[in-house]
C-alpha positions as CSV (number, residue, x, y, z in Angstrom):
1,X,2.5,2.1,-17.8
2,X,-0.9,1.1,-16.7
3,X,-1.5,2.4,-13.2
4,X,-4.1,2.3,-10.5
5,X,-4.7,5.9,-9.2
6,X,-5.5,6.3,-5.5
7,X,-5.9,9.3,-3.3
8,X,-4.8,9.9,0.3
9,X,-5.8,13.3,1.8
10,X,-5.8,15.6,-1.3
11,X,-3.1,14.1,-3.2
12,X,-3.0,11.4,-6.0
13,X,-0.6,8.5,-6.2
14,X,-0.2,5.8,-8.8
15,X,1.1,2.1,-8.5
16,X,1.8,0.1,-11.5
17,X,-1.1,-2.2,-12.3
18,X,1.5,-5.2,-12.4
19,X,1.8,-5.1,-8.8
20,X,-1.9,-4.8,-7.9
21,X,-3.7,-7.9,-7.1
22,X,-7.2,-6.4,-6.3
23,X,-9.1,-3.5,-4.8
24,X,-11.2,-4.4,-2.0
25,X,-13.8,-2.8,0.2
26,X,-12.7,-2.7,3.9
27,X,-14.0,-5.6,5.7
28,X,-13.3,-7.3,9.0
29,X,-9.7,-6.4,9.9
30,X,-8.2,-7.8,13.2
31,X,-6.1,-5.4,15.1
32,X,-2.8,-6.6,16.6
33,X,-1.5,-4.5,19.5
34,X,2.4,-4.1,19.9
35,X,2.9,-3.7,16.2
36,X,3.8,-0.6,14.2
37,X,0.9,2.1,14.3
38,X,0.6,2.2,10.5
39,X,-0.5,-1.6,10.7
40,X,-4.4,-1.6,10.9
41,X,-4.4,-5.3,11.4
42,X,-4.8,-8.6,9.4
43,X,-7.7,-9.6,7.2
44,X,-8.5,-12.5,4.7
45,X,-8.8,-11.6,1.2
46,X,-9.7,-14.4,-1.2
47,X,-8.7,-16.9,1.5
48,X,-5.2,-15.3,2.0
49,X,-4.2,-13.7,5.2
50,X,-2.9,-10.3,4.5
51,X,-1.3,-7.3,6.6
52,X,-3.3,-4.2,6.0
53,X,-1.3,-1.0,6.2
54,X,-2.8,2.5,6.3
55,X,-1.1,4.9,3.7
56,X,-2.6,8.0,5.5
57,X,-0.7,7.0,8.7
58,X,2.5,6.3,6.8
59,X,2.3,9.7,5.0
60,X,0.5,11.9,7.3
61,X,0.4,10.1,10.7
62,X,-3.2,10.3,10.8
63,X,-5.7,7.2,10.1
64,X,-8.0,6.9,7.0
65,X,-11.6,7.9,7.7
66,X,-12.8,8.5,4.3
67,X,-16.1,6.7,3.4
68,X,-14.7,6.0,-0.1
69,X,-11.7,4.2,1.5
70,X,-10.6,0.9,-0.1
71,X,-7.9,-1.7,0.4
72,X,-5.5,-1.9,-2.5
73,X,-3.8,-5.5,-2.3
74,X,-0.2,-5.4,-3.6
75,X,2.1,-8.2,-4.6
76,X,5.7,-7.8,-3.7
77,X,8.2,-10.6,-3.5
78,X,8.6,-10.0,0.1
79,X,4.8,-10.1,1.1
80,X,1.5,-9.5,-0.2
81,X,-0.1,-6.6,1.6
82,X,-3.2,-4.5,1.8
83,X,-2.6,-0.7,1.5
84,X,-5.6,1.4,2.9
85,X,-6.2,4.7,0.9
86,X,-8.8,7.3,1.0
87,X,-10.1,6.5,-2.5
88,X,-9.2,4.2,-5.4
89,X,-10.0,6.4,-8.3
90,X,-9.1,4.9,-11.7
91,X,-7.0,3.1,-13.9
92,X,-5.0,5.1,-16.5
93,X,-2.3,4.6,-18.9
94,X,0.5,7.0,-18.0
95,X,2.8,7.7,-21.1
96,X,6.6,7.3,-20.6
97,X,7.0,11.1,-21.6
98,X,4.9,12.1,-18.8
99,X,7.0,10.6,-16.1
100,X,10.0,12.2,-14.4
101,X,12.2,10.2,-12.1
102,X,12.5,11.6,-8.7
103,X,16.0,12.2,-7.6
104,X,15.3,15.1,-5.0
105,X,17.1,15.2,-1.7
106,X,13.6,15.9,0.0
107,X,12.4,12.4,-1.1
108,X,15.1,10.8,1.0
109,X,12.4,10.1,3.7
110,X,10.1,8.6,1.1
111,X,12.2,6.6,-1.1
112,X,9.1,4.6,-2.3
113,X,8.1,7.8,-4.3
114,X,10.1,6.7,-7.5
115,X,8.6,9.1,-10.0
116,X,6.0,11.8,-10.8
117,X,3.6,11.8,-13.5
118,X,2.9,15.4,-14.9
119,X,-0.4,15.1,-16.6
120,X,-2.4,18.2,-18.2
121,X,-4.2,19.1,-15.0
122,X,-2.9,16.9,-12.3
123,X,0.3,15.5,-10.8
124,X,0.5,11.9,-9.8
125,X,3.2,10.6,-7.4
126,X,4.3,7.0,-8.5
127,X,5.0,4.6,-5.6
128,X,6.8,1.4,-5.6
129,X,5.3,-1.0,-3.2
130,X,8.5,-3.0,-2.9
131,X,10.6,-0.1,-1.9
132,X,7.7,1.1,0.6
133,X,7.7,-2.3,2.3
134,X,11.6,-2.2,2.7
135,X,11.6,1.3,3.9
136,X,9.1,0.8,6.6
137,X,10.3,0.7,10.1
138,X,8.9,-2.5,11.9
139,X,7.8,-4.2,8.7
140,X,10.1,-7.2,9.7
141,X,8.1,-7.8,12.9
142,X,4.9,-7.5,10.9
143,X,6.0,-10.2,8.4
144,X,7.4,-12.4,11.1
145,X,4.0,-12.1,12.9
146,X,2.2,-13.2,9.8
147,X,4.4,-16.3,9.3
148,X,3.8,-17.0,13.0
149,X,-0.1,-16.8,12.3
150,X,0.2,-18.9,9.2
151,X,2.4,-21.7,11.0
152,X,-0.4,-21.7,13.7
153,X,-3.1,-21.9,11.2
154,X,-1.4,-24.7,9.3
155,X,-0.9,-26.7,12.5
156,X,-4.4,-26.4,13.5
157,X,-5.5,-27.6,9.9
158,X,-3.1,-30.6,10.3
């Protein structure tokens, strides 16, 4: 499975390349008050309005401040969204033999960790963006707000 490997704090995570639209530098993001704290705001990426979530806030409850930070733009059937990570490191091919499914009780809070890849000198937690989006409290409000913005935009362009 070809995966994008990224870092948050000191941990490494992977997402299947099939779900990655692009990796972007952090540009202008418009913050939106009254929405969940993990939402940095909305930005335009290649003309598309995208909600930007901070994975460090989701995981560790502290914002990403790393100078190497990037936005990994992900595609799910629910919504395309940007995930701010400390560093987008590389693309690697993870062999099926190296992947162990996660069925541990302590992952109950983090259902979006679907597997762990045990490589020679590192461990990479595999994240499922669709499960992530579905498990975040307040994601509905963010998606509703996005639809509202898109409708207003459509109206003003009509």
